[in-house]
PDB file of the backbone (N, CA, C, O) and the ligand in Angstrom, with CONECT records:
HET     ZN  A 101       1
ATOM      1  N   MET A   1     -31.419  37.822   2.728  1.00  0.00           N
ATOM      2  CA  MET A   1     -30.258  36.964   2.542  1.00  0.00           C
ATOM      3  C   MET A   1     -29.440  36.915   3.833  1.00  0.00           C
ATOM      4  O   MET A   1     -29.237  37.921   4.513  1.00  0.00           O
ATOM      5  N   LEU A   2     -28.994  35.732   4.130  1.00  0.00           N
ATOM      6  CA  LEU A   2     -28.222  35.547   5.351  1.00  0.00           C
ATOM      7  C   LEU A   2     -26.771  35.972   5.115  1.00  0.00           C
ATOM      8  O   LEU A   2     -26.086  35.427   4.250  1.00  0.00           O
ATOM      9  N   MET A   3     -26.327  36.929   5.879  1.00  0.00           N
ATOM     10  CA  MET A   3     -24.945  37.384   5.736  1.00  0.00           C
ATOM     11  C   MET A   3     -24.143  36.934   6.951  1.00  0.00           C
ATOM     12  O   MET A   3     -24.505  37.217   8.093  1.00  0.00           O
ATOM     13  N   THR A   4     -23.075  36.245   6.691  1.00  0.00           N
ATOM     14  CA  THR A   4     -22.202  35.891   7.803  1.00  0.00           C
ATOM     15  C   THR A   4     -20.968  36.769   7.718  1.00  0.00           C
ATOM     16  O   THR A   4     -20.242  36.751   6.725  1.00  0.00           O
ATOM     17  N   ARG A   5     -20.749  37.515   8.744  1.00  0.00           N
ATOM     18  CA  ARG A   5     -19.559  38.361   8.784  1.00  0.00           C
ATOM     19  C   ARG A   5     -18.527  37.691   9.657  1.00  0.00           C
ATOM     20  O   ARG A   5     -18.769  37.441  10.838  1.00  0.00           O
ATOM     21  N   GLU A   6     -17.405  37.407   9.097  1.00  0.00           N
ATOM     22  CA  GLU A   6     -16.382  36.795   9.925  1.00  0.00           C
ATOM     23  C   GLU A   6     -15.122  37.643   9.898  1.00  0.00           C
ATOM     24  O   GLU A   6     -14.787  38.279   8.898  1.00  0.00           O
ATOM     25  N   ARG A   7     -14.454  37.628  11.006  1.00  0.00           N
ATOM     26  CA  ARG A   7     -13.171  38.306  11.057  1.00  0.00           C
ATOM     27  C   ARG A   7     -12.138  37.456  10.334  1.00  0.00           C
ATOM     28  O   ARG A   7     -12.378  36.285  10.041  1.00  0.00           O
ATOM     29  N   ARG A   8     -11.014  38.040  10.057  1.00  0.00           N
ATOM     30  CA  ARG A   8      -9.970  37.301   9.363  1.00  0.00           C
ATOM     31  C   ARG A   8      -8.934  36.784  10.345  1.00  0.00           C
ATOM     32  O   ARG A   8      -8.051  37.537  10.755  1.00  0.00           O
ATOM     33  N   PRO A   9      -9.019  35.529  10.729  1.00  0.00           N
ATOM     34  CA  PRO A   9      -8.008  35.007  11.660  1.00  0.00           C
ATOM     35  C   PRO A   9      -6.649  34.930  10.970  1.00  0.00           C
ATOM     36  O   PRO A   9      -6.569  34.709   9.762  1.00  0.00           O
ATOM     37  N   ALA A  10      -5.582  35.114  11.747  1.00  0.00           N
ATOM     38  CA  ALA A  10      -4.233  35.146  11.183  1.00  0.00           C
ATOM     39  C   ALA A  10      -3.806  33.793  10.648  1.00  0.00           C
ATOM     40  O   ALA A  10      -2.849  33.697   9.879  1.00  0.00           O
ATOM     41  N   THR A  11      -4.511  32.748  11.053  1.00  0.00           N
ATOM     42  CA  THR A  11      -4.092  31.402  10.678  1.00  0.00           C
ATOM     43  C   THR A  11      -4.623  30.968   9.325  1.00  0.00           C
ATOM     44  O   THR A  11      -4.276  29.887   8.849  1.00  0.00           O
ATOM     45  N   ARG A  12      -5.460  31.787   8.689  1.00  0.00           N
ATOM     46  CA  ARG A  12      -5.983  31.409   7.386  1.00  0.00           C
ATOM     47  C   ARG A  12      -4.847  31.266   6.381  1.00  0.00           C
ATOM     48  O   ARG A  12      -3.784  31.864   6.547  1.00  0.00           O
ATOM     49  N   THR A  13      -5.076  30.471   5.340  1.00  0.00           N
ATOM     50  CA  THR A  13      -4.101  30.402   4.262  1.00  0.00           C
ATOM     51  C   THR A  13      -4.142  31.719   3.496  1.00  0.00           C
ATOM     52  O   THR A  13      -5.104  32.482   3.593  1.00  0.00           O
ATOM     53  N   MET A  14      -3.098  31.966   2.747  1.00  0.00           N
ATOM     54  CA  MET A  14      -3.054  33.177   1.925  1.00  0.00           C
ATOM     55  C   MET A  14      -4.205  33.198   0.927  1.00  0.00           C
ATOM     56  O   MET A  14      -4.800  34.244   0.671  1.00  0.00           O
ATOM     57  N   ARG A  15      -4.511  32.023   0.365  1.00  0.00           N
ATOM     58  CA  ARG A  15      -5.597  31.971  -0.606  1.00  0.00           C
ATOM     59  C   ARG A  15      -6.942  32.305   0.052  1.00  0.00           C
ATOM     60  O   ARG A  15      -7.755  33.047  -0.499  1.00  0.00           O
ATOM     61  N   GLY A  16      -7.149  31.741   1.238  1.00  0.00           N
ATOM     62  CA  GLY A  16      -8.382  32.028   1.970  1.00  0.00           C
ATOM     63  C   GLY A  16      -8.471  33.512   2.313  1.00  0.00           C
ATOM     64  O   GLY A  16      -9.539  34.121   2.256  1.00  0.00           O
ATOM     65  N   TRP A  17      -7.338  34.064   2.665  1.00  0.00           N
ATOM     66  CA  TRP A  17      -7.299  35.483   2.988  1.00  0.00           C
ATOM     67  C   TRP A  17      -7.648  36.324   1.759  1.00  0.00           C
ATOM     68  O   TRP A  17      -8.436  37.267   1.832  1.00  0.00           O
ATOM     69  N   ALA A  18      -7.039  35.952   0.624  1.00  0.00           N
ATOM     70  CA  ALA A  18      -7.275  36.720  -0.603  1.00  0.00           C
ATOM     71  C   ALA A  18      -8.746  36.630  -1.025  1.00  0.00           C
ATOM     72  O   ALA A  18      -9.318  37.611  -1.500  1.00  0.00           O
ATOM     73  N   ILE A  19      -9.351  35.455  -0.850  1.00  0.00           N
ATOM     74  CA  ILE A  19     -10.767  35.305  -1.176  1.00  0.00           C
ATOM     75  C   ILE A  19     -11.617  36.207  -0.281  1.00  0.00           C
ATOM     76  O   ILE A  19     -12.576  36.825  -0.744  1.00  0.00           O
ATOM     77  N   ASP A  20     -11.262  36.277   0.996  1.00  0.00           N
ATOM     78  CA  ASP A  20     -11.962  37.173   1.913  1.00  0.00           C
ATOM     79  C   ASP A  20     -11.890  38.622   1.447  1.00  0.00           C
ATOM     80  O   ASP A  20     -12.885  39.348   1.441  1.00  0.00           O
ATOM     81  N   VAL A  21     -10.689  39.016   1.060  1.00  0.00           N
ATOM     82  CA  VAL A  21     -10.482  40.396   0.622  1.00  0.00           C
ATOM     83  C   VAL A  21     -11.317  40.687  -0.635  1.00  0.00           C
ATOM     84  O   VAL A  21     -11.956  41.733  -0.751  1.00  0.00           O
ATOM     85  N   LEU A  22     -11.291  39.730  -1.567  1.00  0.00           N
ATOM     86  CA  LEU A  22     -12.028  39.917  -2.819  1.00  0.00           C
ATOM     87  C   LEU A  22     -13.535  39.975  -2.571  1.00  0.00           C
ATOM     88  O   LEU A  22     -14.254  40.724  -3.231  1.00  0.00           O
ATOM     89  N   GLN A  23     -13.999  39.180  -1.618  1.00  0.00           N
ATOM     90  CA  GLN A  23     -15.425  39.215  -1.286  1.00  0.00           C
ATOM     91  C   GLN A  23     -15.785  40.514  -0.601  1.00  0.00           C
ATOM     92  O   GLN A  23     -16.825  41.114  -0.873  1.00  0.00           O
ATOM     93  N   GLU A  24     -14.901  40.944   0.302  1.00  0.00           N
ATOM     94  CA  GLU A  24     -15.132  42.186   1.029  1.00  0.00           C
ATOM     95  C   GLU A  24     -15.238  43.356   0.055  1.00  0.00           C
ATOM     96  O   GLU A  24     -16.049  44.263   0.242  1.00  0.00           O
ATOM     97  N   ALA A  25     -14.415  43.323  -0.978  1.00  0.00           N
ATOM     98  CA  ALA A  25     -14.405  44.403  -1.962  1.00  0.00           C
ATOM     99  C   ALA A  25     -15.537  44.258  -2.970  1.00  0.00           C
ATOM    100  O   ALA A  25     -15.826  45.194  -3.716  1.00  0.00           O
ATOM    101  N   GLY A  26     -16.177  43.097  -2.997  1.00  0.00           N
ATOM    102  CA  GLY A  26     -17.250  42.873  -3.964  1.00  0.00           C
ATOM    103  C   GLY A  26     -16.735  42.449  -5.324  1.00  0.00           C
ATOM    104  O   GLY A  26     -17.470  42.504  -6.309  1.00  0.00           O
ATOM    105  N   ALA A  27     -15.470  42.021  -5.392  1.00  0.00           N
ATOM    106  CA  ALA A  27     -14.894  41.622  -6.681  1.00  0.00           C
ATOM    107  C   ALA A  27     -15.318  40.204  -7.060  1.00  0.00           C
ATOM    108  O   ALA A  27     -15.364  39.860  -8.241  1.00  0.00           O
ATOM    109  N   ILE A  28     -15.622  39.395  -6.067  1.00  0.00           N
ATOM    110  CA  ILE A  28     -16.135  38.055  -6.349  1.00  0.00           C
ATOM    111  C   ILE A  28     -17.357  37.816  -5.475  1.00  0.00           C
ATOM    112  O   ILE A  28     -17.576  38.513  -4.484  1.00  0.00           O
ATOM    113  N   ARG A  29     -18.133  36.838  -5.851  1.00  0.00           N
ATOM    114  CA  ARG A  29     -19.237  36.461  -4.975  1.00  0.00           C
ATOM    115  C   ARG A  29     -19.416  34.957  -5.042  1.00  0.00           C
ATOM    116  O   ARG A  29     -18.941  34.290  -5.962  1.00  0.00           O
ATOM    117  N   GLU A  30     -20.109  34.445  -4.047  1.00  0.00           N
ATOM    118  CA  GLU A  30     -20.318  33.013  -3.949  1.00  0.00           C
ATOM    119  C   GLU A  30     -21.651  32.670  -4.585  1.00  0.00           C
ATOM    120  O   GLU A  30     -22.647  33.352  -4.344  1.00  0.00           O
ATOM    121  N   CYS A  31     -21.684  31.610  -5.402  1.00  0.00           N
ATOM    122  CA  CYS A  31     -22.955  31.133  -5.936  1.00  0.00           C
ATOM    123  C   CYS A  31     -23.815  30.685  -4.765  1.00  0.00           C
ATOM    124  O   CYS A  31     -23.388  29.877  -3.941  1.00  0.00           O
ATOM    125  N   GLU A  32     -25.039  31.222  -4.699  1.00  0.00           N
ATOM    126  CA  GLU A  32     -25.896  30.904  -3.560  1.00  0.00           C
ATOM    127  C   GLU A  32     -26.312  29.445  -3.552  1.00  0.00           C
ATOM    128  O   GLU A  32     -26.573  28.878  -2.491  1.00  0.00           O
ATOM    129  N   ALA A  33     -26.377  28.837  -4.720  1.00  0.00           N
ATOM    130  CA  ALA A  33     -26.837  27.456  -4.808  1.00  0.00           C
ATOM    131  C   ALA A  33     -25.706  26.457  -4.583  1.00  0.00           C
ATOM    132  O   ALA A  33     -25.917  25.415  -3.962  1.00  0.00           O
ATOM    133  N   HIS A  34     -24.520  26.758  -5.077  1.00  0.00           N
ATOM    134  CA  HIS A  34     -23.463  25.747  -5.084  1.00  0.00           C
ATOM    135  C   HIS A  34     -22.207  26.152  -4.328  1.00  0.00           C
ATOM    136  O   HIS A  34     -21.349  25.309  -4.067  1.00  0.00           O
ATOM    137  N   GLY A  35     -22.084  27.409  -3.977  1.00  0.00           N
ATOM    138  CA  GLY A  35     -20.936  27.831  -3.189  1.00  0.00           C
ATOM    139  C   GLY A  35     -19.664  28.098  -3.973  1.00  0.00           C
ATOM    140  O   GLY A  35     -18.622  28.363  -3.376  1.00  0.00           O
ATOM    141  N   TRP A  36     -19.724  28.034  -5.300  1.00  0.00           N
ATOM    142  CA  TRP A  36     -18.533  28.349  -6.096  1.00  0.00           C
ATOM    143  C   TRP A  36     -18.327  29.853  -6.125  1.00  0.00           C
ATOM    144  O   TRP A  36     -19.283  30.628  -6.160  1.00  0.00           O
ATOM    145  N   MET A  37     -17.065  30.252  -6.110  1.00  0.00           N
ATOM    146  CA  MET A  37     -16.767  31.663  -6.234  1.00  0.00           C
ATOM    147  C   MET A  37     -16.856  32.081  -7.702  1.00  0.00           C
ATOM    148  O   MET A  37     -16.431  31.351  -8.597  1.00  0.00           O
ATOM    149  N   GLN A  38     -17.404  33.244  -7.923  1.00  0.00           N
ATOM    150  CA  GLN A  38     -17.527  33.762  -9.277  1.00  0.00           C
ATOM    151  C   GLN A  38     -16.909  35.156  -9.346  1.00  0.00           C
ATOM    152  O   GLN A  38     -17.118  35.992  -8.467  1.00  0.00           O
ATOM    153  N   ASP A  39     -16.155  35.379 -10.398  1.00  0.00           N
ATOM    154  CA  ASP A  39     -15.566  36.684 -10.661  1.00  0.00           C
ATOM    155  C   ASP A  39     -16.677  37.610 -11.156  1.00  0.00           C
ATOM    156  O   ASP A  39     -17.371  37.285 -12.119  1.00  0.00           O
ATOM    157  N   ARG A  40     -16.843  38.739 -10.516  1.00  0.00           N
ATOM    158  CA  ARG A  40     -17.919  39.649 -10.928  1.00  0.00           C
ATOM    159  C   ARG A  40     -17.474  40.582 -12.049  1.00  0.00           C
ATOM    160  O   ARG A  40     -18.269  41.370 -12.562  1.00  0.00           O
ATOM    161  N   ALA A  41     -16.204  40.490 -12.424  1.00  0.00           N
ATOM    162  CA  ALA A  41     -15.673  41.290 -13.534  1.00  0.00           C
ATOM    163  C   ALA A  41     -15.951  42.776 -13.341  1.00  0.00           C
ATOM    164  O   ALA A  41     -16.303  43.482 -14.286  1.00  0.00           O
ATOM    165  N   ASP A  42     -15.789  43.235 -12.119  1.00  0.00           N
ATOM    166  CA  ASP A  42     -16.006  44.645 -11.800  1.00  0.00           C
ATOM    167  C   ASP A  42     -14.641  45.288 -11.535  1.00  0.00           C
ATOM    168  O   ASP A  42     -14.036  45.045 -10.491  1.00  0.00           O
ATOM    169  N   PRO A  43     -14.157  46.101 -12.467  1.00  0.00           N
ATOM    170  CA  PRO A  43     -12.803  46.659 -12.313  1.00  0.00           C
ATOM    171  C   PRO A  43     -12.653  47.530 -11.070  1.00  0.00           C
ATOM    172  O   PRO A  43     -11.581  47.569 -10.466  1.00  0.00           O
ATOM    173  N   HIS A  44     -13.718  48.224 -10.687  1.00  0.00           N
ATOM    174  CA  HIS A  44     -13.620  49.072  -9.489  1.00  0.00           C
ATOM    175  C   HIS A  44     -13.512  48.227  -8.234  1.00  0.00           C
ATOM    176  O   HIS A  44     -12.760  48.553  -7.315  1.00  0.00           O
ATOM    177  N   ALA A  45     -14.270  47.137  -8.201  1.00  0.00           N
ATOM    178  CA  ALA A  45     -14.204  46.237  -7.050  1.00  0.00           C
ATOM    179  C   ALA A  45     -12.823  45.601  -6.967  1.00  0.00           C
ATOM    180  O   ALA A  45     -12.284  45.403  -5.878  1.00  0.00           O
ATOM    181  N   ARG A  46     -12.254  45.282  -8.132  1.00  0.00           N
ATOM    182  CA  ARG A  46     -10.897  44.704  -8.141  1.00  0.00           C
ATOM    183  C   ARG A  46      -9.898  45.691  -7.585  1.00  0.00           C
ATOM    184  O   ARG A  46      -9.037  45.338  -6.778  1.00  0.00           O
ATOM    185  N   GLU A  47     -10.018  46.923  -8.018  1.00  0.00           N
ATOM    186  CA  GLU A  47      -9.114  47.960  -7.531  1.00  0.00           C
ATOM    187  C   GLU A  47      -9.215  48.076  -6.012  1.00  0.00           C
ATOM    188  O   GLU A  47      -8.212  48.204  -5.310  1.00  0.00           O
ATOM    189  N   ARG A  48     -10.463  48.029  -5.527  1.00  0.00           N
ATOM    190  CA  ARG A  48     -10.701  48.111  -4.096  1.00  0.00           C
ATOM    191  C   ARG A  48     -10.034  46.932  -3.387  1.00  0.00           C
ATOM    192  O   ARG A  48      -9.440  47.095  -2.321  1.00  0.00           O
ATOM    193  N   ALA A  49     -10.138  45.755  -3.983  1.00  0.00           N
ATOM    194  CA  ALA A  49      -9.532  44.566  -3.372  1.00  0.00           C
ATOM    195  C   ALA A  49      -8.018  44.731  -3.261  1.00  0.00           C
ATOM    196  O   ALA A  49      -7.423  44.381  -2.241  1.00  0.00           O
ATOM    197  N   PHE A  50      -7.396  45.269  -4.319  1.00  0.00           N
ATOM    198  CA  PHE A  50      -5.948  45.475  -4.267  1.00  0.00           C
ATOM    199  C   PHE A  50      -5.586  46.534  -3.234  1.00  0.00           C
ATOM    200  O   PHE A  50      -4.562  46.427  -2.559  1.00  0.00           O
ATOM    201  N   ASP A  51      -6.430  47.559  -3.111  1.00  0.00           N
ATOM    202  CA  ASP A  51      -6.194  48.580  -2.087  1.00  0.00           C
ATOM    203  C   ASP A  51      -6.227  47.964  -0.696  1.00  0.00           C
ATOM    204  O   ASP A  51      -5.362  48.227   0.139  1.00  0.00           O
ATOM    205  N   ILE A  52      -7.256  47.128  -0.462  1.00  0.00           N
ATOM    206  CA  ILE A  52      -7.391  46.479   0.845  1.00  0.00           C
ATOM    207  C   ILE A  52      -6.177  45.589   1.102  1.00  0.00           C
ATOM    208  O   ILE A  52      -5.615  45.587   2.197  1.00  0.00           O
ATOM    209  N   ALA A  53      -5.779  44.831   0.072  1.00  0.00           N
ATOM    210  CA  ALA A  53      -4.659  43.898   0.221  1.00  0.00           C
ATOM    211  C   ALA A  53      -3.378  44.644   0.590  1.00  0.00           C
ATOM    212  O   ALA A  53      -2.619  44.214   1.458  1.00  0.00           O
ATOM    213  N   ARG A  54      -3.155  45.768  -0.087  1.00  0.00           N
ATOM    214  CA  ARG A  54      -1.926  46.523   0.165  1.00  0.00           C
ATOM    215  C   ARG A  54      -1.966  47.241   1.511  1.00  0.00           C
ATOM    216  O   ARG A  54      -0.952  47.353   2.201  1.00  0.00           O
ATOM    217  N   ASP A  55      -3.161  47.728   1.873  1.00  0.00           N
ATOM    218  CA  ASP A  55      -3.283  48.469   3.132  1.00  0.00           C
ATOM    219  C   ASP A  55      -3.266  47.549   4.338  1.00  0.00           C
ATOM    220  O   ASP A  55      -2.813  47.930   5.418  1.00  0.00           O
ATOM    221  N   ASP A  56      -3.762  46.341   4.149  1.00  0.00           N
ATOM    222  CA  ASP A  56      -3.974  45.461   5.302  1.00  0.00           C
ATOM    223  C   ASP A  56      -3.551  44.030   4.982  1.00  0.00           C
ATOM    224  O   ASP A  56      -4.370  43.113   5.036  1.00  0.00           O
ATOM    225  N   PRO A  57      -2.266  43.835   4.647  1.00  0.00           N
ATOM    226  CA  PRO A  57      -1.806  42.470   4.333  1.00  0.00           C
ATOM    227  C   PRO A  57      -1.760  41.619   5.597  1.00  0.00           C
ATOM    228  O   PRO A  57      -1.684  42.155   6.702  1.00  0.00           O
ATOM    229  N   PRO A  58      -1.805  40.289   5.441  1.00  0.00           N
ATOM    230  CA  PRO A  58      -1.704  39.423   6.621  1.00  0.00           C
ATOM    231  C   PRO A  58      -0.372  39.637   7.331  1.00  0.00           C
ATOM    232  O   PRO A  58       0.594  40.108   6.731  1.00  0.00           O
ATOM    233  N   ALA A  59      -0.332  39.292   8.596  1.00  0.00           N
ATOM    234  CA  ALA A  59       0.884  39.471   9.389  1.00  0.00           C
ATOM    235  C   ALA A  59       2.060  38.764   8.725  1.00  0.00           C
ATOM    236  O   ALA A  59       1.958  37.594   8.357  1.00  0.00           O
ATOM    237  N   GLY A  60       3.165  39.466   8.575  1.00  0.00           N
ATOM    238  CA  GLY A  60       4.367  38.869   8.020  1.00  0.00           C
ATOM    239  C   GLY A  60       4.405  38.829   6.511  1.00  0.00           C
ATOM    240  O   GLY A  60       5.354  38.303   5.930  1.00  0.00           O
ATOM    241  N   VAL A  61       3.381  39.380   5.858  1.00  0.00           N
ATOM    242  CA  VAL A  61       3.319  39.365   4.395  1.00  0.00           C
ATOM    243  C   VAL A  61       3.454  40.793   3.890  1.00  0.00           C
ATOM    244  O   VAL A  61       2.817  41.707   4.414  1.00  0.00           O
ATOM    245  N   SER A  62       4.289  40.981   2.866  1.00  0.00           N
ATOM    246  CA  SER A  62       4.473  42.327   2.340  1.00  0.00           C
ATOM    247  C   SER A  62       3.249  42.744   1.519  1.00  0.00           C
ATOM    248  O   SER A  62       2.474  41.900   1.070  1.00  0.00           O
ATOM    249  N   ALA A  63       3.088  44.041   1.334  1.00  0.00           N
ATOM    250  CA  ALA A  63       1.957  44.559   0.563  1.00  0.00           C
ATOM    251  C   ALA A  63       1.983  44.005  -0.858  1.00  0.00           C
ATOM    252  O   ALA A  63       0.942  43.664  -1.420  1.00  0.00           O
ATOM    253  N   ASP A  64       3.184  43.917  -1.436  1.00  0.00           N
ATOM    254  CA  ASP A  64       3.302  43.407  -2.804  1.00  0.00           C
ATOM    255  C   ASP A  64       2.906  41.939  -2.893  1.00  0.00           C
ATOM    256  O   ASP A  64       2.211  41.529  -3.822  1.00  0.00           O
ATOM    257  N   ALA A  65       3.354  41.151  -1.916  1.00  0.00           N
ATOM    258  CA  ALA A  65       3.023  39.725  -1.923  1.00  0.00           C
ATOM    259  C   ALA A  65       1.523  39.531  -1.727  1.00  0.00           C
ATOM    260  O   ALA A  65       0.920  38.645  -2.332  1.00  0.00           O
ATOM    261  N   ALA A  66       0.931  40.356  -0.887  1.00  0.00           N
ATOM    262  CA  ALA A  66      -0.503  40.260  -0.640  1.00  0.00           C
ATOM    263  C   ALA A  66      -1.283  40.589  -1.913  1.00  0.00           C
ATOM    264  O   ALA A  66      -2.236  39.892  -2.263  1.00  0.00           O
ATOM    265  N   ALA A  67      -0.872  41.650  -2.597  1.00  0.00           N
ATOM    266  CA  ALA A  67      -1.547  42.041  -3.842  1.00  0.00           C
ATOM    267  C   ALA A  67      -1.367  40.968  -4.906  1.00  0.00           C
ATOM    268  O   ALA A  67      -2.281  40.695  -5.684  1.00  0.00           O
ATOM    269  N   ALA A  68      -0.167  40.354  -4.936  1.00  0.00           N
ATOM    270  CA  ALA A  68       0.100  39.305  -5.918  1.00  0.00           C
ATOM    271  C   ALA A  68      -0.812  38.101  -5.675  1.00  0.00           C
ATOM    272  O   ALA A  68      -1.292  37.477  -6.622  1.00  0.00           O
ATOM    273  N   GLU A  69      -1.044  37.784  -4.416  1.00  0.00           N
ATOM    274  CA  GLU A  69      -1.913  36.655  -4.085  1.00  0.00           C
ATOM    275  C   GLU A  69      -3.349  36.947  -4.514  1.00  0.00           C
ATOM    276  O   GLU A  69      -4.033  36.079  -5.055  1.00  0.00           O
ATOM    277  N   VAL A  70      -3.797  38.172  -4.268  1.00  0.00           N
ATOM    278  CA  VAL A  70      -5.148  38.561  -4.693  1.00  0.00           C
ATOM    279  C   VAL A  70      -5.269  38.414  -6.209  1.00  0.00           C
ATOM    280  O   VAL A  70      -6.276  37.929  -6.725  1.00  0.00           O
ATOM    281  N   HIS A  71      -4.219  38.846  -6.909  1.00  0.00           N
ATOM    282  CA  HIS A  71      -4.206  38.751  -8.365  1.00  0.00           C
ATOM    283  C   HIS A  71      -4.313  37.287  -8.818  1.00  0.00           C
ATOM    284  O   HIS A  71      -5.062  36.958  -9.737  1.00  0.00           O
ATOM    285  N   GLU A  72      -3.553  36.435  -8.157  1.00  0.00           N
ATOM    286  CA  GLU A  72      -3.529  35.017  -8.512  1.00  0.00           C
ATOM    287  C   GLU A  72      -4.885  34.353  -8.271  1.00  0.00           C
ATOM    288  O   GLU A  72      -5.370  33.582  -9.099  1.00  0.00           O
ATOM    289  N   VAL A  73      -5.479  34.663  -7.134  1.00  0.00           N
ATOM    290  CA  VAL A  73      -6.787  34.081  -6.817  1.00  0.00           C
ATOM    291  C   VAL A  73      -7.828  34.558  -7.827  1.00  0.00           C
ATOM    292  O   VAL A  73      -8.671  33.790  -8.291  1.00  0.00           O
ATOM    293  N   LEU A  74      -7.746  35.830  -8.149  1.00  0.00           N
ATOM    294  CA  LEU A  74      -8.679  36.399  -9.127  1.00  0.00           C
ATOM    295  C   LEU A  74      -8.553  35.671 -10.467  1.00  0.00           C
ATOM    296  O   LEU A  74      -9.556  35.392 -11.123  1.00  0.00           O
ATOM    297  N   ASN A  75      -7.325  35.368 -10.864  1.00  0.00           N
ATOM    298  CA  ASN A  75      -7.091  34.654 -12.124  1.00  0.00           C
ATOM    299  C   ASN A  75      -7.641  33.236 -12.091  1.00  0.00           C
ATOM    300  O   ASN A  75      -7.985  32.674 -13.131  1.00  0.00           O
ATOM    301  N   SER A  76      -7.723  32.666 -10.910  1.00  0.00           N
ATOM    302  CA  SER A  76      -8.122  31.268 -10.802  1.00  0.00           C
ATOM    303  C   SER A  76      -9.638  31.110 -10.706  1.00  0.00           C
ATOM    304  O   SER A  76     -10.158  29.995 -10.740  1.00  0.00           O
ATOM    305  N   ILE A  77     -10.339  32.233 -10.584  1.00  0.00           N
ATOM    306  CA  ILE A  77     -11.790  32.165 -10.401  1.00  0.00           C
ATOM    307  C   ILE A  77     -12.499  32.515 -11.702  1.00  0.00           C
ATOM    308  O   ILE A  77     -12.214  33.542 -12.317  1.00  0.00           O
ATOM    309  N   GLY A  78     -13.408  31.671 -12.108  1.00  0.00           N
ATOM    310  CA  GLY A  78     -14.160  31.905 -13.334  1.00  0.00           C
ATOM    311  C   GLY A  78     -15.287  32.894 -13.117  1.00  0.00           C
ATOM    312  O   GLY A  78     -15.611  33.234 -11.979  1.00  0.00           O
ATOM    313  N   ASP A  79     -15.891  33.363 -14.214  1.00  0.00           N
ATOM    314  CA  ASP A  79     -16.961  34.348 -14.055  1.00  0.00           C
ATOM    315  C   ASP A  79     -18.337  33.703 -14.010  1.00  0.00           C
ATOM    316  O   ASP A  79     -19.349  34.397 -13.908  1.00  0.00           O
ATOM    317  N   THR A  80     -18.376  32.383 -14.085  1.00  0.00           N
ATOM    318  CA  THR A  80     -19.650  31.690 -13.916  1.00  0.00           C
ATOM    319  C   THR A  80     -19.468  30.528 -12.955  1.00  0.00           C
ATOM    320  O   THR A  80     -18.357  30.036 -12.754  1.00  0.00           O
ATOM    321  N   CYS A  81     -20.563  30.104 -12.372  1.00  0.00           N
ATOM    322  CA  CYS A  81     -20.530  28.923 -11.511  1.00  0.00           C
ATOM    323  C   CYS A  81     -20.548  27.695 -12.405  1.00  0.00           C
ATOM    324  O   CYS A  81     -21.419  27.568 -13.266  1.00  0.00           O
ATOM    325  N   PRO A  82     -19.580  26.772 -12.210  1.00  0.00           N
ATOM    326  CA  PRO A  82     -19.518  25.598 -13.080  1.00  0.00           C
ATOM    327  C   PRO A  82     -20.737  24.682 -12.947  1.00  0.00           C
ATOM    328  O   PRO A  82     -20.971  23.843 -13.816  1.00  0.00           O
ATOM    329  N   GLU A  83     -21.502  24.828 -11.891  1.00  0.00           N
ATOM    330  CA  GLU A  83     -22.646  23.936 -11.688  1.00  0.00           C
ATOM    331  C   GLU A  83     -23.979  24.565 -12.046  1.00  0.00           C
ATOM    332  O   GLU A  83     -24.989  23.866 -12.129  1.00  0.00           O
ATOM    333  N   CYS A  84     -23.999  25.870 -12.260  1.00  0.00           N
ATOM    334  CA  CYS A  84     -25.259  26.520 -12.614  1.00  0.00           C
ATOM    335  C   CYS A  84     -25.515  26.308 -14.110  1.00  0.00           C
ATOM    336  O   CYS A  84     -24.641  26.593 -14.928  1.00  0.00           O
ATOM    337  N   PRO A  85     -26.696  25.814 -14.474  1.00  0.00           N
ATOM    338  CA  PRO A  85     -27.016  25.718 -15.893  1.00  0.00           C
ATOM    339  C   PRO A  85     -27.021  27.116 -16.506  1.00  0.00           C
ATOM    340  O   PRO A  85     -27.494  28.061 -15.875  1.00  0.00           O
ATOM    341  N   PRO A  86     -26.503  27.259 -17.722  1.00  0.00           N
ATOM    342  CA  PRO A  86     -26.359  28.592 -18.331  1.00  0.00           C
ATOM    343  C   PRO A  86     -27.687  29.313 -18.510  1.00  0.00           C
ATOM    344  O   PRO A  86     -27.722  30.542 -18.562  1.00  0.00           O
ATOM    345  N   ASP A  87     -28.779  28.563 -18.606  1.00  0.00           N
ATOM    346  CA  ASP A  87     -30.080  29.232 -18.818  1.00  0.00           C
ATOM    347  C   ASP A  87     -30.731  29.643 -17.507  1.00  0.00           C
ATOM    348  O   ASP A  87     -31.840  30.177 -17.507  1.00  0.00           O
ATOM    349  N   LEU A  88     -30.057  29.401 -16.392  1.00  0.00           N
ATOM    350  CA  LEU A  88     -30.648  29.758 -15.106  1.00  0.00           C
ATOM    351  C   LEU A  88     -29.793  30.783 -14.373  1.00  0.00           C
ATOM    352  O   LEU A  88     -29.674  30.731 -13.148  1.00  0.00           O
ATOM    353  N   LYS A  89     -29.202  31.708 -15.110  1.00  0.00           N
ATOM    354  CA  LYS A  89     -28.424  32.769 -14.483  1.00  0.00           C
ATOM    355  C   LYS A  89     -29.331  33.675 -13.663  1.00  0.00           C
ATOM    356  O   LYS A  89     -30.524  33.803 -13.937  1.00  0.00           O
ATOM    357  N   ASP A  90     -28.728  34.310 -12.631  1.00  0.00           N
ATOM    358  CA  ASP A  90     -29.584  35.179 -11.827  1.00  0.00           C
ATOM    359  C   ASP A  90     -30.056  36.365 -12.643  1.00  0.00           C
ATOM    360  O   ASP A  90     -29.383  36.810 -13.572  1.00  0.00           O
ATOM    361  N   ASN A  91     -31.201  36.857 -12.286  1.00  0.00           N
ATOM    362  CA  ASN A  91     -31.810  37.953 -13.020  1.00  0.00           C
ATOM    363  C   ASN A  91     -31.210  39.268 -12.561  1.00  0.00           C
ATOM    364  O   ASN A  91     -31.590  40.327 -13.059  1.00  0.00           O
TER     365      ASN A  91
HETATM  366 ZN    ZN A 101     -24.178  27.676  -8.976  1.00  0.00          ZN2+
END
């Protein structure tokens, strides 16, 4: 699998930043076929994402605001890809 590792530029939006953090923690993943983000429903990964957010918030953003953004993004992401047929879930 092709992995692209990108640094987090300071100019990203808060939402983009939060998605990066959630991916880094393994709390969400991208559908390989369609690119939609999917919630992996992993409580440990979520905890890790909040830890990362609080430890390393974007410049000028408080730890609480960063964690709140991660929470909001997590709420907005479904646990399935809207374009993947339900009978073709990954094995
Ligand atoms: Zn998909």
